[in-house]
N, CA, C and O of each residue as an XYZ file, in Angstrom:
308
protein
N     -12.044     55.617    -13.242
C     -11.285     55.912    -14.448
C     -11.323     57.423    -14.680
O     -12.396     58.027    -14.694
N     -10.166     58.018    -14.860
C     -10.093     59.456    -15.060
C     -10.396     59.808    -16.518
O     -10.435     58.938    -17.388
N     -10.605     61.082    -16.759
C     -10.890     61.567    -18.111
C      -9.715     61.273    -19.037
O      -9.915     60.891    -20.190
N      -8.500     61.446    -18.544
C      -7.310     61.199    -19.353
C      -7.233     59.735    -19.779
O      -6.864     59.439    -20.915
N      -7.578     58.820    -18.874
C      -7.547     57.397    -19.192
C      -8.600     57.035    -20.242
O      -8.359     56.203    -21.116
N      -9.765     57.669    -20.142
C     -10.823     57.422    -21.127
C     -10.390     57.932    -22.490
O     -10.570     57.248    -23.498
N      -9.825     59.121    -22.524
C      -9.368     59.701    -23.790
C      -8.277     58.835    -24.402
O      -8.304     58.575    -25.605
N      -7.323     58.384    -23.602
C      -6.235     57.544    -24.119
C      -6.749     56.203    -24.623
O      -6.192     55.653    -25.572
N      -7.798     55.667    -24.011
C      -8.356     54.383    -24.442
C      -9.189     54.537    -25.706
O      -9.233     53.619    -26.525
N      -9.850     55.674    -25.883
C     -10.756     55.880    -27.007
C     -10.049     56.446    -28.230
O     -10.309     56.010    -29.351
N      -9.162     57.408    -28.029
C      -8.442     58.060    -29.125
C      -7.034     57.495    -29.217
O      -6.320     57.417    -28.217
N      -6.637     57.100    -30.426
C      -5.303     56.527    -30.621
C      -4.536     57.370    -31.629
O      -5.126     57.963    -32.532
N      -3.227     57.419    -31.469
C      -2.378     58.205    -32.358
C      -2.097     57.421    -33.642
O      -2.243     56.199    -33.668
N      -1.695     58.121    -34.703
C      -1.304     57.421    -35.929
C      -0.156     56.446    -35.700
O      -0.066     55.428    -36.386
N       0.719     56.740    -34.751
C       1.828     55.844    -34.442
C       1.331     54.504    -33.897
O       1.963     53.471    -34.117
N       0.207     54.522    -33.192
C      -0.357     53.289    -32.637
C      -1.159     52.504    -33.677
O      -1.166     51.273    -33.661
N      -1.827     53.213    -34.570
C      -2.730     52.572    -35.537
C      -2.012     52.134    -36.815
O      -2.377     51.119    -37.408
N      -1.010     52.878    -37.240
C      -0.338     52.610    -38.518
C       0.167     51.170    -38.663
O      -0.060     50.573    -39.715
N       0.834     50.584    -37.674
C       1.296     49.196    -37.836
C       0.158     48.198    -38.066
O       0.337     47.197    -38.761
N      -1.004     48.471    -37.484
C      -2.157     47.595    -37.681
C      -2.654     47.640    -39.120
O      -3.230     46.670    -39.613
N      -2.431     48.765    -39.792
C      -2.870     48.930    -41.182
C      -1.762     48.623    -42.179
O      -1.985     48.640    -43.390
N      -0.570     48.343    -41.669
C       0.556     48.073    -42.554
C       1.114     49.319    -43.205
O       1.666     49.258    -44.303
N       0.973     50.451    -42.531
C       1.437     51.737    -43.051
C       2.460     52.345    -42.102
O       2.579     51.944    -40.944
N       3.193     53.322    -42.624
C       4.061     54.126    -41.765
C       3.207     55.237    -41.162
O       2.233     55.667    -41.780
N       3.557     55.708    -39.967
C       2.774     56.784    -39.349
C       2.662     58.036    -40.225
O       1.608     58.671    -40.254
N       3.726     58.397    -40.934
C       3.659     59.584    -41.792
C       2.684     59.380    -42.950
O       1.984     60.311    -43.348
N       2.641     58.164    -43.487
C       1.698     57.863    -44.570
C       0.271     57.931    -44.052
O      -0.607     58.472    -44.724
N       0.032     57.391    -42.871
C      -1.307     57.439    -42.292
C      -1.730     58.875    -42.010
O      -2.882     59.238    -42.248
N      -0.815     59.694    -41.506
C      -1.144     61.112    -41.269
C      -1.523     61.816    -42.573
O      -2.477     62.593    -42.611
N      -0.768     61.538    -43.641
C      -1.075     62.144    -44.947
C      -2.458     61.712    -45.423
O      -3.244     62.539    -45.884
N      -2.756     60.423    -45.312
C      -4.061     59.929    -45.720
C      -5.180     60.541    -44.882
O      -6.255     60.837    -45.404
N      -4.934     60.732    -43.597
C      -5.933     61.366    -42.732
C      -6.225     62.790    -43.194
O      -7.379     63.214    -43.244
N      -5.167     63.520    -43.530
C      -5.360     64.893    -44.004
C      -6.094     64.923    -45.339
O      -6.984     65.749    -45.539
N      -5.727     64.024    -46.255
C      -6.328     64.007    -47.592
C      -7.793     63.580    -47.564
O      -8.616     64.151    -48.279
N      -8.123     62.590    -46.752
C      -9.476     62.040    -46.751
C     -10.379     62.646    -45.694
O     -11.603     62.588    -45.814
N      -9.789     63.225    -44.662
C     -10.586     63.758    -43.560
C     -11.036     62.685    -42.592
O     -11.841     62.951    -41.700
N     -10.523     61.467    -42.758
C     -10.886     60.370    -41.864
C      -9.976     60.422    -40.642
O      -8.926     59.782    -40.610
N     -10.382     61.174    -39.658
C      -9.658     61.262    -38.396
C     -10.453     62.143    -37.447
O     -11.436     62.770    -37.841
N     -10.028     62.184    -36.217
C     -10.612     63.065    -35.222
C      -9.493     63.997    -34.783
O      -8.413     63.549    -34.398
N      -9.758     65.283    -34.842
C      -8.732     66.241    -34.443
C      -9.031     66.744    -33.042
O     -10.128     67.217    -32.744
N      -8.029     66.627    -32.201
C      -8.146     67.145    -30.848
C      -7.492     68.520    -30.799
O      -7.242     69.127    -31.840
N      -7.216     69.007    -29.607
C      -6.656     70.341    -29.452
C      -5.421     70.569    -30.324
O      -4.643     69.648    -30.571
N      -5.259     71.772    -30.772
C      -4.111     72.200    -31.587
C      -3.913     71.350    -32.835
O      -2.783     71.186    -33.296
N      -4.992     70.809    -33.385
C      -4.897     70.086    -34.645
C      -4.248     68.722    -34.557
O      -3.846     68.167    -35.579
N      -4.135     68.167    -33.359
C      -3.512     66.859    -33.180
C      -4.407     65.780    -33.795
O      -5.597     65.709    -33.487
N      -3.840     64.948    -34.656
C      -4.601     63.894    -35.319
C      -4.686     62.681    -34.404
O      -3.674     62.196    -33.897
N      -5.904     62.199    -34.200
C      -6.126     60.962    -33.476
C      -7.176     60.159    -34.230
O      -7.910     60.703    -35.054
N      -7.243     58.874    -33.947
C      -8.203     58.012    -34.619
C      -8.974     57.193    -33.595
O      -8.419     56.718    -32.604
N     -10.256     57.041    -33.855
C     -11.082     56.149    -33.060
C     -11.141     54.811    -33.790
O     -10.616     54.688    -34.897
N     -11.763     53.826    -33.195
C     -11.919     52.528    -33.855
C     -12.753     52.681    -35.132
O     -12.484     52.021    -36.136
N     -13.769     53.558    -35.088
C     -14.585     53.822    -36.272
C     -13.748     54.455    -37.378
O     -13.887     54.094    -38.547
N     -12.879     55.399    -37.013
C     -11.990     56.019    -37.999
C     -11.092     54.966    -38.635
O     -10.857     54.993    -39.843
N     -10.593     54.044    -37.829
C      -9.722     52.987    -38.340
C     -10.472     52.111    -39.350
O      -9.927     51.768    -40.399
N     -11.703     51.755    -39.040
C     -12.494     50.928    -39.954
C     -12.811     51.674    -41.250
O     -12.804     51.079    -42.327
N     -13.087     52.974    -41.148
C     -13.339     53.783    -42.351
C     -12.081     53.894    -43.209
O     -12.166     53.890    -44.437
N     -10.908     53.994    -42.567
C      -9.647     54.070    -43.308
C      -9.380     52.744    -44.019
O      -8.918     52.744    -45.160
N      -9.660     51.625    -43.372
C      -9.499     50.318    -44.015
C     -10.394     50.234    -45.247
O      -9.952     49.794    -46.309
N     -11.642     50.652    -45.108
C     -12.570     50.635    -46.247
C     -12.064     51.539    -47.368
O     -12.165     51.188    -48.543
N     -11.523     52.698    -47.010
C     -10.983     53.619    -48.018
C      -9.803     52.982    -48.750
O      -9.714     53.075    -49.974
N      -8.909     52.345    -48.022
C      -7.738     51.722    -48.644
C      -8.151     50.581    -49.574
O      -7.571     50.420    -50.649
N      -9.137     49.795    -49.176
C      -9.627     48.702    -50.023
C     -10.254     49.262    -51.288
O     -10.002     48.754    -52.381
N     -11.066     50.300    -51.154
C     -11.723     50.911    -52.317
C     -10.699     51.539    -53.252
O     -10.822     51.428    -54.471
N      -9.695     52.194    -52.693
C      -8.662     52.815    -53.526
C      -7.894     51.762    -54.314
O      -7.541     51.981    -55.473
N      -7.639     50.628    -53.690
C      -6.930     49.551    -54.380
C      -7.785     48.984    -55.515
O      -7.270     48.677    -56.590
N      -9.099     48.847    -55.271
C     -10.003     48.356    -56.320
C     -10.050     49.321    -57.502
O     -10.026     48.896    -58.657
N     -10.118     50.623    -57.210
C     -10.160     51.624    -58.267
C      -8.864     51.622    -59.073
O      -8.886     51.782    -60.294
N      -7.740     51.441    -58.390
C      -6.459     51.411    -59.091
C      -6.391     50.192    -60.011
O      -5.826     50.267    -61.102
N      -6.959     49.083    -59.576
C      -6.939     47.865    -60.389
C      -7.818     48.002    -61.630
O      -7.577     47.330    -62.632
N      -8.835     48.863    -61.576
C      -9.733     49.063    -62.708
C      -9.135     49.982    -63.766
O      -9.619     50.020    -64.898
N      -8.103     50.710    -63.416
C      -7.487     51.641    -64.366
C      -6.945     50.881    -65.563
O      -6.425     49.774    -65.425
N      -7.071     51.482    -66.738
C      -6.653     50.825    -67.980
C      -5.150     50.529    -68.006
O      -4.728     49.492    -68.517
N      -4.363     51.422    -67.466
C      -2.919     51.257    -67.513
C      -2.369     50.569    -66.254
O      -1.175     50.658    -65.967
N      -3.232     49.896    -65.517
C      -2.809     49.225    -64.293
C      -1.943     48.022    -64.612
O      -2.326     47.168    -65.411
N      -0.785     47.954    -63.995
C       0.115     46.836    -64.161
C       0.386     46.242    -62.776
O       1.105     46.850    -61.983
N      -0.178     45.059    -62.470
C      -0.012     44.508    -61.136
C       1.423     44.123    -60.801
O       1.745     43.874    -59.639
N       2.290     44.074    -61.817
C       3.678     43.689    -61.579
C       4.615     44.883    -61.505
O       5.820     44.714    -61.314
N       4.083     46.075    -61.650
C       4.921     47.289    -61.616
C       5.237     47.679    -60.207
O       5.929     48.672    -59.981
C-alpha cells in the first residue's frame, strides 16, 4: 500500500463525509472552520478522520440540545 493510498483511506474530504451527516459540503466546511473539528493538510485543505467525524456528530447533537433549551425555541418554526 502506497502512502497516497493510506492518506486517501484515512483522510476524507467534506464532500465524502457530508452526506453521512445529512449536511451539504459547504455547511460542513463552515462548521469545520467555526469549531476547529477537522484536520488540515497542505495549503489549508480541510479533511476529516473518523475521529473528526464522531466529534462533529457529538457537536451537532449538543448544539441541537442547547437550541432546544433556549427560552424562545419553537420546534415548529
